[in-house]
C-alpha positions in Angstrom: 134.1 81.5 100.1 134.4 77.8 98.9 131.8 75.2 98.4 132.0 74.1 102.0 131.3 77.6 103.2 128.3 77.9 100.9 126.9 74.6 102.2 127.5 75.7 105.7 125.4 78.8 105.0 122.6 76.6 103.7 122.8 74.2 106.7 122.5 77.1 109.1 119.5 78.4 107.2 118.0 74.9 107.1 118.3 74.6 110.9 116.5 77.9 111.4 113.8 76.8 108.9 113.4 73.5 110.6 112.6 75.2 113.9 109.5 76.6 112.2 108.0 73.2 111.9 108.2 72.3 115.6 104.8 73.5 116.5 103.2 73.3 120.0 99.5 73.2 120.3 98.1 76.4 121.9 95.0 78.4 121.1 96.5 81.9 121.3 99.7 83.6 120.4 101.1 86.5 122.3 104.2 88.6 122.4 105.7 86.6 125.2 105.6 83.5 122.9 107.7 85.4 120.3 110.0 86.8 123.0 110.8 83.3 124.2 111.6 82.3 120.7 108.6 79.9 120.3 108.4 81.1 116.7 105.8 78.6 115.6 103.8 78.3 118.6 102.8 81.3 116.6 101.8 78.6 114.1 98.9 77.4 116.1 96.4 80.3 115.5 93.6 77.7 115.4 90.2 78.0 117.0 90.0 81.7 116.5 86.6 83.2 116.1 85.4 83.3 112.5 86.0 86.7 111.0 85.3 88.1 107.6 87.3 86.6 104.7 89.1 89.9 104.0 90.0 90.4 107.6 91.2 86.9 108.0 93.7 87.4 105.0 94.8 90.7 106.6 95.5 89.0 109.9 97.3 86.1 108.3 99.5 88.5 106.2 100.3 90.6 109.3 101.4 87.5 111.1 103.5 86.4 108.2 105.3 89.8 108.3 105.8 89.6 112.1 107.4 86.2 111.6 109.6 87.6 108.8 110.7 90.4 111.2 111.8 87.8 113.8 113.5 85.5 111.3 115.3 87.9 109.0 116.5 90.4 111.6 119.9 89.6 113.2 120.1 88.9 116.9 117.8 86.9 119.2 114.1 86.6 118.5 113.2 88.5 121.7 115.3 91.5 120.8 113.5 91.8 117.5 110.0 91.3 118.7 108.9 94.9 118.1 111.2 95.5 115.1 110.1 95.8 111.5 112.2 94.9 108.6 114.1 97.8 107.0 115.1 98.1 103.4 118.8 97.5 102.6 120.7 96.8 99.5 122.0 93.3 98.6 125.3 92.4 100.2 125.4 88.7 100.7 123.8 86.2 98.3 123.5 83.5 101.0 121.6 85.9 103.3 119.3 87.3 100.6 118.5 84.4 98.4 119.3 81.1 100.1 117.4 82.1 103.3 114.4 83.0 101.3 114.5 79.7 99.5 114.3 77.9 102.8 112.1 80.2 105.0 109.4 81.6 102.7 107.8 78.2 101.8 107.4 77.4 105.5 105.7 80.7 106.1 103.3 80.2 103.2 102.5 76.7 104.4 101.6 78.2 107.8 99.5 80.9 106.1 97.3 78.2 104.5 97.2 75.8 107.3 96.0 78.5 109.8 93.2 79.7 107.5 89.9 78.9 109.2 88.0 79.1 105.9 90.1 76.2 104.6 90.0 74.2 107.8 87.4 71.8 106.6 89.5 70.7 103.6 91.6 67.6 103.7 95.3 68.1 104.3 96.1 67.0 100.7 93.8 69.7 99.3 95.3 72.4 101.5 98.7 71.3 100.3 97.7 71.9 96.7 96.4 75.4 97.7 99.8 76.0 99.4 101.7 75.4 96.2 99.4 77.7 94.2 99.6 80.4 96.9 103.3 80.3 97.4 104.1 80.8 93.7 101.5 83.5 93.1 102.5 85.3 96.2 105.8 86.0 94.6 104.0 87.1 91.5 102.2 90.0 93.3 104.3 90.7 96.5 107.6 91.3 94.7 106.3 93.6 92.0 104.2 95.6 94.6 107.0 96.0 97.1 109.5 96.9 94.4 107.1 99.5 92.9 106.3 101.0 96.3 109.9 101.3 97.3 111.2 102.3 93.9 108.5 105.1 93.6 109.6 106.6 96.9 113.3 106.4 96.0 113.4 107.0 92.3 115.3 103.7 91.5 114.6 100.6 89.5 114.8 98.0 92.2 113.6 94.5 93.0 112.6 94.1 96.7 112.5 90.7 98.3 110.3 89.6 101.3 113.2 90.2 103.7 113.3 93.8 102.4 116.7 93.3 100.8 116.7 94.8 97.3 118.7 94.7 94.1 119.3 97.8 92.1 119.3 97.2 88.3 122.3 99.6 88.0 124.4 97.6 90.4 124.0 94.1 89.1 127.6 93.6 88.1 128.8 94.8 91.5 126.7 92.2 93.3 128.4 89.4 91.4 131.8 90.9 91.8 131.4 91.1 95.5 130.0 87.6 95.7 132.3 86.0 93.2 133.3 83.1 95.5 129.7 82.0 95.8 129.1 82.3 92.0 132.2 80.2 91.4 131.2 77.6 94.0 127.9 77.2 92.1 129.7 76.6 88.8 128.6 79.8 87.2 130.7 82.2 85.3 129.9 85.9 85.9 128.6 86.5 82.4 126.1 83.6 82.6 125.0 84.6 86.1 124.4 88.2 85.0 122.4 87.1 82.0 120.2 84.8 84.0 119.4 87.5 86.6 118.9 90.3 84.1 116.2 88.3 82.2 114.4 87.7 85.5 114.8 91.4 86.4 113.4 92.6 83.0 110.4 90.3 83.4 109.7 91.8 86.8 110.0 95.4 85.6 107.6 94.6 82.8 105.1 93.3 85.3 105.5 96.5 87.4 105.2 98.9 84.4 102.3 97.1 82.7 100.1 96.4 85.7 101.2 97.8 89.1 102.1 101.3 88.0 99.0 101.8 86.0 96.6 100.7 88.7 98.6 101.9 91.8 97.0 99.4 94.2 96.9 100.2 97.9 98.3 97.7 100.5 94.7 96.7 101.4 94.0 96.0 97.7 97.1 93.9 97.5 95.9 91.9 100.5 92.6 91.5 98.6 94.6 90.1 95.7 96.2 87.6 98.0 92.7 86.5 98.9 91.8 86.1 95.3 94.9 83.9 94.9 94.1 81.7 98.0 90.4 81.2 97.0 91.0 80.8 93.3 88.6 78.1 92.0 90.6 77.9 88.8 93.7 76.5 90.4 94.8 73.1 89.0 94.5 69.7 90.6 92.0 70.5 93.4 88.9 68.4 93.5 85.3 69.5 92.7 84.3 69.9 96.4 87.4 72.1 97.0 86.6 74.2 93.9 83.1 74.8 95.3 84.4 75.9 98.7 86.9 78.2 97.0 84.3 79.7 94.8 81.8 80.4 97.6 84.5 81.9 99.8 85.8 84.0 96.9 82.3 85.3 96.3 82.2 86.4 99.9 85.6 88.1 99.6 84.5 90.1 96.5 81.2 91.1 98.2 83.2 92.4 101.2 85.6 94.3 98.9 82.6 96.1 97.2 81.1 96.9 100.6 84.3 98.3 102.0 84.7 100.5 99.0 81.1 101.6 98.5 81.8 105.1 99.8 85.0 105.7 97.8 85.2 108.4 95.1 85.8 105.6 92.5 83.0 103.3 91.7 83.8 100.0 93.6 82.9 97.9 90.6 85.3 99.8 88.3 88.0 99.5 91.0 87.3 95.8 91.3 87.7 95.4 87.5 91.1 97.1 87.8 92.3 94.8 90.6 91.1 91.8 88.6 93.1 93.0 85.7 96.2 93.0 88.0 95.2 89.4 89.0 95.4 88.4 85.3 98.8 89.9 85.1 99.9 88.1 88.2 99.0 84.8 86.6 100.9 85.6 83.5 103.9 86.8 85.4 103.9 83.7 87.7 104.2 81.5 84.6 107.3 83.5 83.6 108.6 83.1 87.2 108.3 79.3 86.9 110.5 79.4 83.8 113.0 81.5 85.7 113.0 79.1 88.6 113.6 76.1 86.3 116.5 78.0 84.9 117.9 78.6 88.5 117.6 74.9 89.1 119.2 73.9 85.8 122.3 76.0 86.7 122.3 74.9 90.3 121.8 78.4 91.6 119.2 76.9 94.0 119.7 73.5 95.6 117.1 70.7 95.5 114.3 71.4 97.8 111.0 69.6 98.5 109.0 72.8 98.7 110.6 74.3 95.7 109.7 71.4 93.4 106.1 71.4 94.9 105.6 75.1 94.5 106.8 75.3 90.9 105.6 71.9 89.8 109.1 70.8 88.9 109.4 67.6 87.1 113.0 66.4 86.8 112.5 66.1 83.0 112.1 69.9 83.0 115.6 70.4 84.2 117.5 67.5 82.6 
C-alpha cells in the first residue's frame, strides 16, 4: 500500500466521522433512528428526565458502545443495529488505529455534550471537560478491557475500543503484515516496534499495578468514568465550573456508597480501592500523553484538531 492508499483510508474514515457531527434536533432516540443510519440523531439525547449521576453515566456509556457497534462493524448501520462488537486480533493498521483516531474523539464529545449535569455550563467549559475526559477515558478503558479479555484468554493483550486487540507475542508479525503502511509513514520496522513496545509495557504496568490488584467490576469502571468527568481538579476550568463538578462528584460518591451498602466488603474500603485506581489512571494518562507526542513526532498519526486538544499538544512539543 502506497501513501495514496494510506491517505485514501484516512479520507474514508474522515467522511464517516464527519457524518457524526450532522446532528438533527429530536428529543428521543430509538432503534428506527439507528436503522435509518441517522447515527447522530442519536446525538440529541437532550431533555431527558434528570436521573441519578451514576445512572446518567451508565446510560451515556451504553449509548457510546451502541454507537461503536454501528460504526466499527462492517456493513450498513441497519444490519448492525442489534450487533455487539466482537474481539478480533489486529489485521489492518488503518482499520484499527486510524479509525479510532478519527471516531473516538467525536464519541467523547457527544458523551459530554449530552450530559444533563453539565448542561448549564458554557460550551467553552464543556469543551475543556471533553479534552480531560477523552484522554483519561483511554487511561482506564484500555487497561480494563485488556485485563478482562486477557484474564479470560490467558494472553497479554491490548484491547482497543473497537475490540481489536494486539498480542504482545505477535508485535513483529503486525508490522511485517502492514509493512507498506509503516514505510508510507516513513518508519523503519525497528523504530516502529520500539515505539509500540514502550507503549505496551506502560499499559501492562498499569494493568498489573492497579487493575489486577483491585479487579474492578464494569459498574465500578463506569463509576470511575464519572470521577473523571466530574473531576474538580482538572486544569483550565473556571471557579464556577469547579464548584459544579465538586457538587456533582459528591453526589456520585454518595450514590456509590448507597449502592454498595449491602455488599460483603465495606463500601468505604471499596471506595478507597477505586480511588486508588483513579490515581493510577491519572499517572498512566500522563504517560499516554508522552506516547502520543511520540506518535505525532514520527507521523504515525496525522494532524488532528481533536488530537491536539485532547493531549494539549503544543507544536513546540513535537518540533
